[in-house]
C-alpha positions as CSV (number, residue, x, y, z in Angstrom):
1,X,0.0,0.0,0.0
2,X,1.3,3.5,-0.9
3,X,0.3,6.3,1.3
4,X,-1.2,9.2,-0.6
5,X,-0.7,12.6,1.0
6,X,-3.8,14.8,1.1
7,X,-4.1,18.5,1.2
8,X,-3.4,21.5,-1.1
9,X,0.2,22.2,-0.3
10,X,1.8,18.7,-0.5
11,X,1.7,18.5,-4.4
12,X,3.5,21.9,-4.6
13,X,6.1,20.9,-2.0
14,X,6.7,17.8,-4.1
15,X,6.9,19.8,-7.3
16,X,9.5,22.1,-5.7
17,X,11.5,19.0,-4.7
18,X,11.1,17.6,-8.2
19,X,12.7,20.7,-9.7
20,X,16.0,19.9,-7.9
21,X,15.7,16.2,-8.7
22,X,15.0,17.1,-12.3
23,X,18.2,19.2,-12.5
24,X,20.1,16.1,-11.1
25,X,18.3,14.0,-13.7
26,X,19.9,16.0,-16.5
27,X,23.4,14.8,-15.8
28,X,23.5,12.8,-19.0
29,X,23.3,16.1,-21.0
30,X,26.7,17.0,-19.4
31,X,28.9,14.5,-21.3
32,X,30.7,17.3,-23.1
33,X,31.9,18.8,-19.8
34,X,34.2,15.8,-19.1
35,X,34.5,14.0,-22.5
36,X,37.6,15.9,-23.4
37,X,39.3,14.6,-20.2
38,X,38.4,11.0,-21.1
39,X,40.1,11.6,-24.5
40,X,43.2,13.4,-23.3
41,X,43.9,11.6,-20.0
42,X,43.1,8.1,-21.1
43,X,44.4,8.6,-24.7
44,X,41.2,7.6,-26.5
45,X,40.8,8.2,-30.2
46,X,37.8,10.2,-31.5
47,X,36.1,6.9,-32.6
48,X,36.5,5.5,-29.1
49,X,35.1,8.7,-27.6
50,X,32.1,8.5,-30.0
51,X,31.3,5.0,-28.9
52,X,31.3,6.3,-25.3
53,X,28.9,8.9,-26.4
54,X,26.6,6.2,-27.7
55,X,26.8,4.5,-24.2
56,X,25.7,7.8,-22.7
57,X,22.7,8.1,-25.1
58,X,21.8,4.4,-24.5
59,X,21.8,4.8,-20.7
60,X,19.9,8.0,-20.8
61,X,17.0,6.6,-22.9
62,X,16.7,3.1,-21.6
63,X,13.9,3.7,-19.2
64,X,11.5,0.8,-19.6
65,X,12.5,-0.7,-16.2
66,X,12.0,2.7,-14.4
67,X,8.6,2.9,-16.0
68,X,7.6,-0.5,-14.8
69,X,9.0,0.1,-11.4
70,X,6.7,3.2,-11.0
71,X,3.7,0.9,-11.1
72,X,4.9,-1.4,-8.3
73,X,7.0,0.8,-6.0
74,X,6.7,4.2,-4.4
75,X,8.8,7.0,-5.9
76,X,11.5,6.9,-3.3
77,X,12.4,3.4,-4.4
78,X,12.8,4.5,-8.0
79,X,14.9,7.5,-6.9
80,X,17.1,5.2,-4.8
81,X,18.0,3.1,-7.8
82,X,19.0,6.3,-9.6
83,X,21.1,7.3,-6.6
84,X,23.1,4.1,-6.7
85,X,23.3,4.2,-10.5
86,X,24.8,7.7,-10.4
87,X,27.2,6.9,-7.5
88,X,28.7,3.8,-8.9
89,X,28.7,4.8,-12.5
90,X,30.2,8.2,-12.1
91,X,32.4,6.9,-9.3
92,X,34.2,4.6,-11.8
93,X,34.6,7.4,-14.3
94,X,36.1,9.7,-11.6
95,X,38.6,6.9,-10.7
96,X,39.6,6.7,-14.3
97,X,39.9,10.5,-15.0
98,X,41.9,11.1,-11.8
99,X,44.1,8.1,-12.5
100,X,43.3,6.8,-9.0
101,X,42.9,3.5,-10.7
102,X,45.0,3.1,-13.8
103,X,44.5,1.0,-16.9
104,X,40.8,0.4,-16.4
105,X,39.6,-1.7,-19.4
106,X,37.7,0.2,-22.0
107,X,34.6,-2.0,-21.7
108,X,34.4,-1.3,-17.9
109,X,34.3,2.5,-18.7
110,X,31.6,1.9,-21.3
111,X,29.4,0.0,-18.9
112,X,30.1,2.6,-16.2
113,X,28.9,5.3,-18.5
114,X,25.7,3.4,-19.4
115,X,25.1,2.9,-15.7
116,X,25.8,6.6,-14.8
117,X,23.6,8.0,-17.6
118,X,20.8,5.5,-16.8
119,X,20.4,7.4,-13.5
120,X,18.8,10.1,-15.6
121,X,16.1,7.7,-16.6
122,X,15.3,6.6,-13.1
123,X,15.3,10.1,-11.6
124,X,13.5,11.7,-14.5
125,X,10.8,9.0,-14.7
126,X,10.1,9.2,-10.9
127,X,9.5,12.9,-10.8
128,X,7.6,13.2,-14.1
129,X,5.2,10.2,-13.5
130,X,4.6,11.3,-9.9
131,X,3.9,14.9,-10.7
132,X,1.7,14.2,-13.7
133,X,-0.4,12.0,-11.4
134,X,-0.5,14.8,-8.7
135,X,-1.5,17.4,-11.3
136,X,-3.6,15.5,-13.8
137,X,-5.6,18.6,-14.8
138,X,-2.5,20.5,-15.9
139,X,-0.5,17.8,-17.6
140,X,0.9,19.9,-20.5
141,X,2.1,22.6,-18.1
142,X,3.7,20.2,-15.6
143,X,5.4,18.2,-18.4
144,X,6.8,21.3,-20.0
145,X,8.1,22.7,-16.8
146,X,9.8,19.5,-15.5
147,X,11.3,18.7,-18.9
148,X,12.3,22.3,-19.2
149,X,14.2,22.1,-15.9
150,X,15.8,18.9,-17.0
151,X,17.0,20.6,-20.2
152,X,18.4,23.5,-18.1
153,X,20.5,21.1,-16.0
154,X,23.4,21.2,-18.6
155,X,23.4,25.0,-18.2
156,X,23.3,24.7,-14.4
157,X,26.2,22.3,-14.2
158,X,28.1,24.4,-16.8
159,X,27.6,27.4,-14.6
160,X,28.9,25.5,-11.6
161,X,31.8,24.1,-13.6
162,X,33.1,27.4,-14.9
163,X,32.3,29.5,-11.8
164,X,33.5,27.2,-9.1
165,X,35.7,24.6,-10.7
166,X,37.3,26.6,-13.5
167,X,36.2,23.9,-16.0
168,X,37.8,21.0,-14.1
169,X,36.4,17.7,-15.5
170,X,37.3,15.7,-12.5
171,X,35.5,18.1,-10.1
172,X,32.4,17.9,-12.2
173,X,32.4,14.1,-12.2
174,X,32.9,14.1,-8.5
175,X,30.0,16.4,-8.1
176,X,27.9,13.9,-10.1
177,X,29.2,11.1,-7.9
178,X,28.5,12.7,-4.5
179,X,26.2,15.7,-5.2
180,X,23.4,13.9,-7.1
181,X,23.0,11.2,-4.4
182,X,23.0,13.9,-1.6
183,X,20.3,15.9,-3.4
184,X,18.0,13.0,-4.1
185,X,18.4,11.4,-0.7
186,X,17.5,14.7,1.0
187,X,14.4,15.3,-1.2
188,X,13.1,11.8,-2.0
189,X,10.6,12.0,0.9
190,X,8.8,14.9,-0.7
191,X,8.5,13.4,-4.1
192,X,5.4,11.3,-3.3
193,X,1.9,10.7,-4.5
194,X,-0.7,13.2,-3.4
195,X,-4.5,13.5,-3.6
196,X,-5.1,15.1,-7.0
197,X,-7.6,17.9,-7.6
198,X,-11.1,16.9,-8.8
199,X,-12.0,20.3,-10.2
200,X,-9.9,23.1,-11.8
201,X,-8.5,25.5,-9.3
202,X,-8.3,29.1,-10.6
203,X,-5.3,29.9,-8.4
204,X,-3.4,27.0,-9.8
205,X,-3.0,28.8,-13.1
206,X,-1.4,31.8,-11.3
207,X,1.0,29.4,-9.5
208,X,2.1,27.8,-12.7
209,X,2.6,31.2,-14.4
210,X,4.8,32.2,-11.5
211,X,6.9,29.1,-11.9
212,X,7.1,29.4,-15.6
213,X,8.2,33.0,-15.3
214,X,11.0,32.2,-12.7
215,X,12.2,29.3,-14.9
216,X,12.4,31.6,-17.9
217,X,14.4,34.2,-15.9
218,X,16.7,31.4,-14.7
219,X,17.3,30.3,-18.3
220,X,18.1,33.9,-19.4
221,X,20.3,34.4,-16.3
222,X,22.3,31.2,-17.0
223,X,22.8,32.1,-20.7
224,X,23.9,35.6,-19.8
225,X,26.3,34.7,-17.0
226,X,27.9,31.9,-19.0
227,X,28.6,34.3,-21.9
228,X,30.0,36.9,-19.4
229,X,32.3,34.3,-17.8
230,X,33.6,33.3,-21.2
231,X,34.3,36.9,-22.3
232,X,35.2,38.7,-19.1
233,X,37.7,37.9,-16.3
234,X,35.3,37.7,-13.4
235,X,36.6,37.5,-9.9
236,X,35.7,34.9,-7.3
237,X,33.2,37.1,-5.5
238,X,31.2,37.8,-8.6
239,X,31.2,34.1,-9.5
240,X,30.0,33.1,-6.1
241,X,27.3,35.7,-6.3
242,X,26.1,34.3,-9.6
243,X,25.9,30.8,-8.1
244,X,23.9,32.2,-5.1
245,X,21.4,33.9,-7.4
246,X,21.1,30.7,-9.4
247,X,20.2,28.8,-6.2
248,X,17.6,31.4,-5.3
249,X,16.0,30.9,-8.7
250,X,16.0,27.1,-8.2
251,X,14.3,27.5,-4.8
252,X,11.6,29.8,-6.2
253,X,8.9,27.1,-6.7
254,X,8.9,26.8,-2.9
255,X,7.2,30.3,-2.8
256,X,4.0,28.6,-3.9
257,X,3.5,26.3,-0.9
258,X,4.8,29.1,1.4
259,X,2.2,31.5,0.0
260,X,-0.5,28.9,0.4
261,X,0.5,28.4,4.0
262,X,0.6,32.1,4.9
263,X,-2.5,33.0,2.8
264,X,-4.7,30.0,2.6
265,X,-7.6,30.0,0.2
266,X,-11.1,29.9,1.6
267,X,-12.2,27.2,-0.8
268,X,-10.1,24.7,-2.7
269,X,-10.7,22.2,-5.5
270,X,-8.9,19.5,-3.5
271,X,-10.9,16.8,-1.7
272,X,-9.0,14.3,0.4
273,X,-9.8,10.7,0.1
274,X,-12.0,9.5,2.9
275,X,-9.8,6.6,4.0
276,X,-7.2,6.5,6.7
277,X,-5.4,3.7,5.1
278,X,-4.4,5.6,2.0
279,X,-4.7,4.5,-1.6
280,X,-3.3,1.5,-3.5
281,X,-1.6,3.0,-6.5
282,X,-2.1,-0.2,-8.5
283,X,-5.8,-0.5,-8.0
284,X,-7.3,2.8,-7.0
285,X,-8.2,5.3,-9.8
286,X,-5.9,8.3,-10.1
287,X,-8.9,10.6,-10.3
288,X,-12.4,10.4,-9.1
289,X,-15.0,12.1,-11.3
290,X,-17.0,14.8,-9.7
291,X,-20.7,15.3,-9.8
292,X,-20.3,17.8,-12.6
293,X,-18.9,15.0,-14.8
294,X,-22.3,13.6,-15.6
295,X,-22.4,15.3,-19.0
296,X,-20.3,13.6,-21.6
297,X,-19.4,14.4,-25.2
298,X,-21.7,12.9,-27.7
299,X,-18.8,10.8,-29.1
300,X,-19.1,8.5,-26.0
301,X,-22.9,8.4,-25.5
302,X,-23.5,5.4,-27.8
303,X,-20.7,3.5,-26.1
304,X,-22.2,4.1,-22.7
305,X,-25.6,3.0,-23.8
306,X,-24.1,-0.2,-25.3
307,X,-22.3,-0.8,-22.0
308,X,-25.5,-0.5,-20.0
309,X,-27.3,-2.9,-22.3
310,X,-24.4,-5.3,-22.0
311,X,-24.7,-5.1,-18.2
312,X,-28.4,-5.9,-18.4
313,X,-27.8,-8.8,-20.7
314,X,-25.1,-10.1,-18.4
315,X,-27.5,-9.9,-15.4
316,X,-30.1,-11.9,-17.3
317,X,-27.5,-14.6,-18.3
318,X,-27.8,-13.8,-22.0
319,X,-24.1,-13.3,-22.4
320,X,-21.0,-14.3,-20.5
321,X,-18.8,-11.9,-18.6
322,X,-15.9,-10.5,-20.7
323,X,-13.5,-7.7,-19.8
324,X,-14.2,-4.6,-21.8
325,X,-11.3,-3.2,-23.7
326,X,-10.3,0.4,-22.7
327,X,-11.1,3.3,-25.0
328,X,-8.6,6.1,-25.8
329,X,-8.4,8.4,-22.8
330,X,-8.7,5.5,-20.3
331,X,-5.9,3.5,-18.7
332,X,-4.3,1.0,-21.1
333,X,-1.9,-1.8,-20.3
334,X,1.2,-1.9,-22.5
335,X,-0.1,-5.0,-24.4
336,X,-3.4,-3.2,-25.1
337,X,-1.7,0.0,-26.3
338,X,0.8,-1.5,-28.7
339,X,-2.0,-2.9,-30.9
340,X,-3.5,0.6,-31.4
341,X,-2.7,2.5,-34.5
342,X,-2.6,5.8,-32.6
343,X,0.2,4.4,-30.4
344,X,2.5,3.8,-33.3
345,X,1.5,7.0,-35.1
346,X,2.5,8.9,-32.0
347,X,5.8,6.9,-31.8
348,X,6.6,7.5,-35.5
349,X,5.9,11.2,-35.4
350,X,8.2,11.5,-32.3
351,X,10.9,9.4,-34.0
352,X,10.9,11.5,-37.2
353,X,11.0,14.8,-35.3
354,X,13.3,13.9,-32.4
355,X,15.4,11.5,-34.4
356,X,16.2,14.1,-37.1
357,X,16.8,16.7,-34.4
358,X,19.3,14.6,-32.5
359,X,21.1,14.0,-35.8
360,X,21.9,17.7,-36.1
361,X,22.6,18.0,-32.4
362,X,25.2,15.2,-32.4
363,X,26.9,16.7,-35.4
364,X,26.6,20.4,-34.6
365,X,30.3,20.9,-34.0
366,X,31.2,19.3,-37.4
367,X,28.4,21.2,-39.1
368,X,29.7,24.5,-37.8
369,X,33.3,23.6,-38.6
370,X,32.4,22.6,-42.2
371,X,31.2,26.1,-43.0
372,X,34.1,27.8,-41.2
373,X,32.3,28.6,-37.9
374,X,34.7,27.9,-34.9
375,X,32.7,29.0,-31.8
376,X,30.6,25.9,-31.4
377,X,30.1,26.6,-27.6
378,X,27.9,29.6,-28.5
379,X,25.8,27.4,-30.9
380,X,25.4,24.8,-28.2
381,X,24.3,27.4,-25.6
382,X,21.8,28.8,-28.2
383,X,20.4,25.3,-28.9
384,X,20.1,24.5,-25.2
385,X,18.3,27.8,-24.4
386,X,15.8,27.4,-27.3
387,X,15.3,23.7,-26.4
388,X,14.2,24.9,-22.9
389,X,11.9,27.5,-24.4
390,X,10.4,24.9,-26.6
391,X,9.7,22.5,-23.7
392,X,8.3,25.3,-21.6
393,X,6.3,26.9,-24.4
394,X,5.1,23.5,-25.8
395,X,3.5,22.6,-22.5
396,X,1.9,26.1,-21.9
397,X,0.7,26.7,-25.5
398,X,-0.8,23.3,-26.0
399,X,-2.5,23.5,-22.6
400,X,-4.0,26.8,-23.5
401,X,-5.5,25.7,-26.8
402,X,-6.6,22.3,-25.6
403,X,-8.7,24.0,-22.9
404,X,-9.9,26.8,-25.3
405,X,-11.2,24.6,-28.1
406,X,-10.0,21.0,-27.4
407,X,-7.2,21.3,-30.0
408,X,-5.3,18.0,-30.0
409,X,-1.7,18.6,-28.8
410,X,-0.4,16.8,-31.8
411,X,-1.5,19.7,-33.9
412,X,1.5,21.6,-32.6
413,X,3.7,18.6,-33.4
414,X,2.6,19.0,-37.0
415,X,3.3,22.7,-37.0
416,X,6.8,22.2,-35.6
417,X,7.6,19.5,-38.1
418,X,6.6,21.9,-40.9
419,X,9.0,24.5,-39.4
420,X,11.7,21.8,-39.2
421,X,11.4,21.0,-42.9
422,X,12.1,24.7,-43.6
423,X,14.9,24.7,-41.0
424,X,16.7,21.8,-42.7
425,X,16.4,23.5,-46.0
426,X,17.9,26.6,-44.4
427,X,20.8,24.5,-43.1
428,X,21.2,23.0,-46.6
429,X,21.4,26.4,-48.2
430,X,24.5,27.4,-46.2
431,X,23.6,31.1,-46.6
432,X,25.6,33.6,-44.6
433,X,24.0,34.3,-41.2
434,X,21.5,31.5,-41.3
435,X,23.4,29.1,-38.9
436,X,22.2,30.9,-35.8
437,X,18.6,31.2,-37.0
438,X,18.4,27.6,-38.1
439,X,19.9,26.3,-34.8
440,X,17.5,28.5,-32.7
441,X,14.5,27.2,-34.7
442,X,15.6,23.6,-34.4
443,X,16.2,23.9,-30.7
444,X,12.7,25.3,-30.1
445,X,10.9,22.7,-32.2
446,X,13.0,19.9,-30.6
447,X,12.0,20.9,-27.1
448,X,8.4,21.5,-28.0
449,X,7.9,18.0,-29.4
450,X,9.3,16.4,-26.2
451,X,6.8,18.3,-24.1
452,X,3.9,17.4,-26.5
453,X,4.7,13.7,-26.5
454,X,4.6,13.4,-22.7
455,X,1.2,15.1,-22.3
456,X,-0.4,13.3,-25.3
457,X,0.8,9.9,-24.2
458,X,-0.8,10.3,-20.8
459,X,-4.0,11.6,-22.2
460,X,-4.5,8.9,-24.8
461,X,-3.3,5.9,-22.8
462,X,-3.8,6.9,-19.2
463,X,-1.5,7.5,-16.2
464,X,-1.6,4.0,-14.7
465,X,1.2,2.7,-17.0
466,X,2.4,6.1,-18.2
467,X,6.0,5.5,-17.1
468,X,6.3,2.5,-19.5
469,X,4.7,4.4,-22.4
470,X,6.8,7.5,-21.9
471,X,10.1,5.7,-21.9
472,X,9.1,3.5,-24.8
473,X,8.4,6.7,-26.8
474,X,11.8,8.0,-25.8
475,X,13.5,5.2,-27.7
476,X,13.0,7.3,-30.8
477,X,16.0,9.4,-29.6
478,X,18.7,6.7,-29.5
479,X,17.3,5.0,-32.6
480,X,17.4,8.3,-34.4
481,X,21.0,8.7,-33.3
482,X,21.9,5.2,-34.7
483,X,20.1,5.3,-38.0
484,X,19.9,9.0,-39.0
485,X,23.1,10.3,-37.3
486,X,25.5,7.3,-37.4
487,X,24.5,5.5,-40.5
488,X,23.3,8.5,-42.6
489,X,25.1,11.7,-41.6
490,X,28.3,9.9,-40.6
491,X,28.5,7.9,-43.9
492,X,27.8,11.0,-46.1
493,X,30.3,13.1,-44.2
494,X,33.1,10.4,-44.5
495,X,32.3,10.0,-48.2
496,X,32.6,13.8,-48.9
497,X,35.8,13.9,-46.8
498,X,37.3,11.0,-48.9
499,X,36.6,13.0,-52.0
500,X,38.6,15.8,-50.6
501,X,41.5,13.4,-49.8
502,X,41.3,13.5,-46.0
503,X,39.3,12.7,-42.9
504,X,37.9,16.2,-42.4
505,X,35.3,17.6,-44.7
506,X,35.0,21.3,-45.5
507,X,32.2,23.0,-47.3
508,X,28.4,22.9,-47.6
509,X,28.5,19.6,-49.4
510,X,29.5,17.8,-46.1
511,X,25.9,17.8,-44.8
512,X,23.7,19.1,-47.6
513,X,22.4,15.7,-48.7
514,X,21.8,14.8,-45.0
515,X,19.7,17.9,-44.5
516,X,17.7,17.2,-47.6
517,X,17.0,13.7,-46.3
518,X,16.0,15.0,-42.9
519,X,13.7,17.5,-44.5
520,X,11.9,14.6,-46.3
521,X,11.8,12.7,-43.0
522,X,10.1,15.6,-41.3
523,X,7.8,16.0,-44.3
524,X,6.6,12.4,-43.7
525,X,6.3,13.1,-40.0
526,X,4.1,16.1,-40.8
527,X,1.7,13.9,-42.8
528,X,1.6,11.3,-39.9
529,X,1.0,14.1,-37.4
530,X,-2.0,15.4,-39.4
531,X,-3.5,11.9,-39.6
532,X,-3.0,11.4,-35.9
533,X,-4.5,14.8,-35.1
534,X,-7.7,14.0,-37.1
535,X,-8.0,10.6,-35.5
536,X,-7.8,11.8,-31.9
537,X,-9.8,15.0,-32.3
538,X,-13.0,13.3,-30.9
539,X,-11.0,12.1,-27.9
540,X,-9.9,15.6,-27.0
541,X,-13.4,16.9,-27.5
542,X,-14.6,14.4,-25.0
543,X,-11.8,14.8,-22.5
544,X,-11.9,18.7,-22.6
545,X,-15.6,19.2,-23.3
546,X,-16.0,21.6,-20.4
547,X,-12.8,23.5,-20.9
548,X,-10.8,21.4,-18.5
549,X,-9.7,17.8,-18.3
550,X,-12.4,15.3,-17.5
551,X,-12.1,11.6,-16.9
552,X,-14.2,9.4,-19.2
553,X,-17.4,8.3,-17.5
554,X,-16.6,4.7,-18.4
555,X,-13.5,4.8,-16.2
556,X,-15.7,4.3,-13.2
557,X,-17.8,1.4,-14.5
């Protein structure tokens, strides 16, 4: 039995704790902060380092086990696995970089990096699944915020690295080895299931707007101070002041439960469960429909009538009892979901969008160098910042329009893939001054599709097995890296380099064909997104018929 905390403040205390755990969960994005040390200290070739990068991607996106664990264990157990994964994985890497243990076999380092990066999957899954269950009426906003903070983790750790450690790779890895476990162990008690709201709370929108505003200010602050540190010679006092301000921004979500304590609302939309023994997360519904949920969209009325007739026939012995299959919007098992066309349409659109985006991200340094652009760190910072904006904006914008007129969230996936087609054509043109614009557009679209996928998955297939669905969808990332980046972009680059008589390619031809193929891939993704949007439009009209999320009536049969 899992204890479910009741009340208005606990979900927000847990959300504030989830922000810090989310920052820790983004450790896999920080491979560039210490990869150069692996190459120089251990004498690896570029190819060996690239294979270690694949290990990092594999560990980060292998989250099926965390998803399953979320259905059987409380969040603190899932977080604890991530703690041990981070401690032992990064601990081995730290021993290798500092040469505390010399001549470690390459395969041990590869496994250690998979283990270390896999902590991201355990930590991230725990906080996202728990908070989507705690805030089921604001799924898009919560998903965008938490994934946004995870995206900001690279900027946070970069800030710490350059401000406190002067870029020391060993210090950063030691921070991952010890700091991540300390943060998660201190906060795991607060990341817990809470009684969700049954009705929309008007004050909740204001709370989320405050959190979105502070996260945006944090992103701008990190980008600005990183550029200042790289261009100016800042003293230690200034650096420490920047770190202190960053910590204040990260603590800002706590202002919501503090405000709710000091100025409690007279009426709330939260109703505690009338049981002293708590809820069983595996059997109890995540939401209980309110009395105002008696009116359903017309798309489900015939199904409900049929269901009542079936019950009558069952009582008269006319038919034998048979378990009814869930409809879209209800809780699916994994086996029930994978036979649905919508499941694979959603996976394919995510693969085409994210898979093509990660291809550019993995080759961004070579893309810049091929056209004579040397300052790749600025491009990476720009991509990271726009990635955060996309995640934050994707959750907020889709939430607004789904409440306004029940617009399916995948409509915005379709819009972003159209923009990505134009972006890849912009990359292929290699026109002067287009590299920054194309990278900013790609980063925004990349982040937005991640936020959209999370919310859509939970709405179509339910929250009960959401952890499994979410991590299965994320397999589009490493598969895109293997097929579109490794096999396509890498092969074309090497072919063009061979034509130039060397191993390094220079000129627009190095990636032009790759960009044209990626544009076609996103064109196909646009078509699939349109088909999916039309198919699930009735589902969203039913779920958001009253301007806010409603459970299907059939969920209580």
